[in-house]
N, C-alpha and C positions, 0 to 999 in steps of 0.2 A: 471561215474567218470573217467574211463580210457581216454575218449576223451579229457576231460579238462586237464588232466595231460600231454598228448601228445601235446596238444596245447601249454602248458606252455613251453615245450621244444623248441618251435619254435619262441618264442619272448624273449625280453630282460629280464634279471634277475639281473639287477643292484641292486635291493632291497635286495639281499640276499648274503650270503656267504662272509662276511667281515672279516674272521678270520685272514687275512694277516695284518690287522691293529689292533691297540689297540681297545678293545671293546667299549671304550668311545670316539673313534675318531669322531670329530665333522665336518661332511661334510659341514654343513651350514657355519661354521666359515672358512673352507678351501675355499669355494666359495667366501666369502666376501674378504678374503685375495687375491685371484686371481683377483677379480674385482678391488681391490685397486692397485695391481701391474699394471694392464693394463691401469689404469687411471693416473698413475704416469707420470710426465713430462719427466722422463728419459727413459720411455719405448719406444722402437722402434716398431711400428705396422707393421703388414704384408704388404708386397708389392708384386705386380704381378711379377712372375719370368720370366726372359729371358734365364736362364740357361737350357741346355739340361738335360733330365733325364738320368742319368748314373746308378742310383740305386734306387729301391723303396722297401718298406717293407709293409707287410700285417699282422698286429696284430689283435686281436679280438676274437670273439666267434665262435660257430659252423657255423654261416652263412658265416663268412669269411673263416673258415677252409674247408667248402664245404662238411659237413657230408652227406654221402649218394650218392655222385655222382662219379661213377655209379656202385655200386656193390662192393662186398668185395675185388675183385682183384684190385680195384683202390684205396684202402686205403693206406695212407702213415703215417709214424711216429707213429706207434703203437697206444697208447691210446689217442694221440692227434686227431686221426681219421680225418686227412685231406684227401680231395678227389682230385684226379688228374684232375677233371674238375671244381674245385672251380673257382670262377671268377678271383681271383688273379693269379691262375695257367694259366688260359686261356689268361690273359693279358701278362704273362711272356713269352709267345711263339708267340705273335701276331706281327710279323715283319711289316706287312702292316700298322697297326695303329701306331706303334712306328715310322715308317718312316714319317707319317703325323705329329706326335708331334715333332720329333727331326730332321727330314731332312735326315735321313739315316735309314736303316733297321737293324742296330745293336741293339741287344736286351740288355736292361739294366740288371744289376745284380739284383737278387731278393731274399729277405729274407722273410721267412714264419713262424713266431712264433705263429700264431693263433692256439687256442687250444679249442677243443670242450668242453663246459661246464664251461669255465672260466668266472668269474664275472668281474665287472669293476676293483675291487681291485686286483684280481689275474692277470688281464691283466697288471696292473702297476707293481706288484711285480715280476712277472715271465717273462714277454714278452719284457721288455724294458732294457735288460742288455747291458750296454755299452761295446763296443769292435769293432774291425775291422771285416769286412765282412768275413764270412766263407763259402767256397764252399759247395754245396749240403746240406745246413742247413735245407732245407725243410723236410728232412727225420729225423731230430732230434726232439724227443718229446719236450724236454726242452733245455734251455741253449744257444739258438742262440744269437750271438751278434747282436746288433742293426745295426752296420755298419755305413755308411755315406750316407744315402739316401737323395734324394731331396723331397720325398713325401711319405706319408703313405696312404693306402686304407684300409677301415675296416668297419665292423659292431661291435656293442658293446653290451655286455651282458653276458649271460651264463646260468647256471643251476638253476632250482628251487628246493631246498630241502624242506623237511617237508610236511605237509598236504596241499593238493592243494587248498582247500577252504580258509584255513588260509593264504596261499600264495597270492591268488587273493585279499583277503581283505587287506593284508599287502601292496601289490603293489598299490592298489587303494589309501590306506592311504598315501603312499609315493608320489603318483601323486598329491593328493589333498593338501598336506602340503609343497610341493616343494622339498622334500628330494630326490626324484628320479632325478630331474633336477640337484641338487647339486652333486649327485654321478656321473652322466654322465659328468657334467662339470669338475669334478676333474680328471676323466680318460682321457678325451679329452685333457685337459690342459697338463697332464703329457706326453702324446704322442707328442704333439706339442713342448713342452719344451725340451724333449729328442731329438727330431729332430733338433731343433735349435742348441743344444749343440753338436750334433754329428759332425758338421763340413762339412756336405755334401752340404749344400746350401750356396751360395755366392751371396749376403750377407745372413746372417743367418736368417733374417726375411722373406726370400723367401720360407721357408719350408712350405709345405701344408699338411693338413690332410683331405682326402676325406672320409666322413662317409655316409653310405647308411642307409636309413630308412627301416622299416620292411613293409611287405606286409600283407594286409588282406587275410585271407585264404579261405573264403567262399563266394559263391553267397548266400546272405541271404534273397532272395525273392522267390526263386523257392520252390515248394511244395512237390515234390516226396521225398525229404530227411526227411520230417516230420515223415515218417514211418520207417526210418533207425536208427540203433543204432550201435555204435562201442564198444559194450560190448562183451568181449571175452568168457564169461562164460555161455552163453545160455539164460539168461533172457534178456529182451529187453529194458532196460532203462540205461542211459538217451537217449532220442530220439534226433536226429539232427533237432530239430524244428527251425523254422525261428527265434523265440525268442532267443534260445541258440546261434545260429549262429551270430545273430546281437550283442548279448552280448560280444562274443569273438572278433568279428570284432571291436566293439567299444573300447575294451580294447587295441587292437593293435593301433588304431587311437590315443587313449589317450597317449600311450607310445611314439608314434611318435611326438605328440605335445610337450612332455617334451624334446625329443631329439632335436627338432627344436629350442626350447628356449635356450638349452645349446649351440647349435651350433651358434646361434645368439650372445650369450654372448661372444663367443670366435672367432668372425670374425677377430679381430685384431691379433689373434694368427695363422691365416691362416687356420681355420677350415671351410670347405665347405660341406654343406649338399646336398646330392643327394636324392631327394624325388619325382622323376617323373616316378617311375616304375609302378605305379598302373595301368595305361592304358595298359601297355604291358601284364599284367596278365588277361585282360578281356577274358572271356571264357576259362580260364585255371585254375580255382580254384576248390575246392571241391564243390559238390552239384550244378553243372551246369545242365541245362535242359536235357543234354544227359545222365545223370547218372540215370539209372533205377534200379541199384542194389547198395548195400551198399559198395562194395569193392573199387570202384573208382580208378582202377589201370591203366587206359588207358593212352596212350602216350600224349594225349592233356591235361591231368591234370598235371600241372607243379610241384605240390607238391607230395612227396612220400606218398603212402598209406601203412599202416602197413600190408596190405594183399598182397603186391607185392613181387615177388621173389627178393632175394637179392644176389644170387650167379650168377648173370648175368649182363652184362653192359646194357641190354635192359631197356628202359624206359616204357615198357608196350605194350599191344596190339596196333598195328598201328605204332610202331617204324619203320621208313623206313631204318634204319641203322643196327639195331640189333633185329632180330626176337625174340618175346617173347614166351617162352614155356607155353603151356596152364596150367591153374590152378592158385591157390592162396596159400599163406602161412596161417598157422593156429597159430596166435599169442598166443592163450590160451595154446595150446599144447607146444609151444616153451617155454613159461613161466614155465610150469610144469617141462619140461626137465631141465631148468636152476636151478630152486629152489630145485628139487629133482633128482639130477643127478644119472643115473643108476637105478632108482627105477621103471621105466616104468609106471608112473602114466598116466592115460588117461583122457583127457579133458571131455569125455562123462560121467564121474562119478561126475563131479562138479555140484552142485546145490545151490540154494539160502540158503537152510537149511544146506549145508555142503560146504561152500566156501573154496578154497584152502588155504587162509591165516589163517584158523583155524585148518589145518591139522598138525599132528605131524611133527616137523622139519621145519615148516615155520616161527617160531618165530624170526628167524634171520633177517627176512624182515617184520617188523611190519606194513608196509603200502605199497601200490602200488608204491608210490613215492620213498620209501626206496629201493624197488626192482630195479627201474629204475636207481637210483643212484649207486647201486651195479653193474648193467650191465655196466654203464659207467666206474666205478672204476676198474672193472676187466681188462679192457684194451684189452684183446684178443677177438676181434670181428671177427676173421677169422674162427671160428668154428661154426657149426650149433647149438651148445648148447647155444650160446649167441644170443638172438633175435635182431640182428642188424636192421632188418626192423622196429622195434619199435623205436630204437634210432634215426633213420633218418626220422621218420614220421614228417610231417609239415616242412620239409626242401625241398628246391628246387632241381630239377633234373639238370643234366648238361646242357641241352638245355636252361633251364630258366636262369642258371648262365651266359650263353652266352649273354643274354639281359643285365644282370648286368654289365658285362664287357663293353658292348657297351656304356651304360650310363655313366660309369666312364670315358671312353675315351672322350666322348662328353663333360663331365664336365671339363676335363683337357683342351680340346681345347678352352673352353670358359674362362678359368681362367689362362692360360699360354700364353705367346707370342710364339706360336708354329711355327714350321718351315714354314708351309704353309702361315703364315701371313708375312713372310719376316724378322722376327726379332729373331726367336728362333733357327735357324739352317742354314744349307747350302742351302736348297732349297728355293729360294726367287722368284720363278716364278709364284706363285699362291697366291691369297688372299681369296680362297674359305673357306666357313664354313665347319665344320666337317659334319653336317647333309646334306650338299649339295654335298659333295665331290665325291660321288659314282654314281651320275646321269649319265645316258647314258653309263653305263658300264655293265659288265656281271651280270646276276642274282645272282650268289653266293655271290658277293660282296654286292649287295643290301640287302641280308639277314642280314647283319651286322648292318643295320641302325635301330635306334629306330622307332617303328611304332605304329599306333593306329588302332584298329579294328573298322570298321564303326558300328554305332548303327543299 
């Protein structure tokens, strides 16, 4: 069960946590109202921008925030749990790519309201505060003003509360009846509408929202993982069978399908879906052929494992930049230390007949999901008492987010009149495409390009 709950942390949760709106809020009616507005003769549809990017914003959930990249020393903004190597953070310092887009290497202003665990509605209520740009806002957990950006980059979703099986069933129901699409539609529209109203784009209908799809987490055809389990308590179920891995991958694909429908609904609001990252993750998922043990902490696995050390910037054994200290974390022991602080409970005493959620003092966390919610709500993930390695599981590492950054810049080059095309900035000497621009130059630059691994 812990595997499924950690998986749910890694994908969209628009289906839950709607407390910021009235309980009877009708997302279907909101989606129809949006559709009616966009079809009105008075509506001005999106048009391709020629303006330079002077400011951009990154709202969204933990995938935008960059939870887990790379280690506790790289966490920003307290319980927002932003990472210094999140893809928007990497974009904000990439002078080379901004020179390609704008014609000079001046870095745009950057606002970073993304918050680990926020749902679609929390995104709207908490992350779209109108106001002028504020310096160093990326370190503020809440209250960043929206500023006057020309575009937004984001993933959308958040936290899964409640029982995980009920949540899976609820999410599937929302997919089947179109509710999830309506909720995503509502959030994306609100971001685009706030962007148009902010005054950063001229004309206002030039504002863009780049939204990234989610990744499938597993190689679901390999067989060694059939004998592995991510149960922390000593018994060996559920197994990471091909059937379970395929079920979880299929759920991610289904969520992405609803995300695409919502993005298509809002093309005239400047919403642009980036859904071409799957090939980049080939051979970098859980349960690849090289994984002969259950921990899967190696550098070439681009998602964090709950067994990986978290007090280091290293991405695992094989990291060429930050050596990894031998050994693994013990999530079960960390959970006991969190639930029973100072009591020196030992994971070796846990059994199926005496699981820790039945011990005295554990009733404040009636389920594993409630425990993970408490870990998030606690906010202080800089102590070993809080199992941060669990919070960041099923989230990409900094190296992987570098690929996300590259794909966003590539999408921008395709959807803006960039400087290299001769219309978006001062550099009018080149008409090269983004994906061709680094040929015949140094290997470090080539590493920035989207790539596919040969079959």
